Structures are given as C-alpha cells and as structure tokens.
C-alpha positions, -999 to 999 in steps of 0.1 A, spaced: -511 -572 -77 -505 -543 -54 -532 -521 -40 -523 -491 -63 -523 -512 -94 -558 -526 -86 -571 -491 -79 -557 -477 -111 -572 -505 -132 -605 -500 -114 -607 -463 -122 -596 -470 -158 -625 -494 -162 -650 -470 -148 -638 -443 -172 -641 -467 -201 -676 -476 -190 -686 -439 -191 -674 -436 -227 -687 -470 -239 -713 -472 -267 -733 -503 -262 -752 -517 -232 -733 -550 -232 -700 -532 -233 -709 -511 -203 -722 -541 -183 -690 -561 -191 -667 -532 -180 -688 -527 -148 -686 -564 -139 -648 -563 -143 -647 -532 -121 -668 -548 -94 -644 -577 -92 -615 -554 -88 -634 -534 -62 -640 -565 -41 -602 -572 -43 -596 -536 -30 -620 -541 -1 -605 -575 8 -570 -561 9 -579 -533 33 
C-alpha cells in the first residue's frame, strides 16, 4: 500500500472509533489503527 492509502485508512479507523458504541468495538478499531500507524512510521 502507498503512504497516502495507509494514512487515509488510519484516519478513517480513528473516526470510526470516536463514533463506536461498545468498548470492545473501540478497542478493536484502535488496535487496527495502531498497526497502520506503525506501518506509516516504518515507511518514513
């Protein structure tokens, strides 16, 4: 994936986490976002 695609997915996941209802849903989305953030940091 390209840097822009990863960044866009990351921000989409963060926005979904802000609107999520349950704790498990929020935690799952934040874990996915953390994995993408590590890919962003590695590619820089």
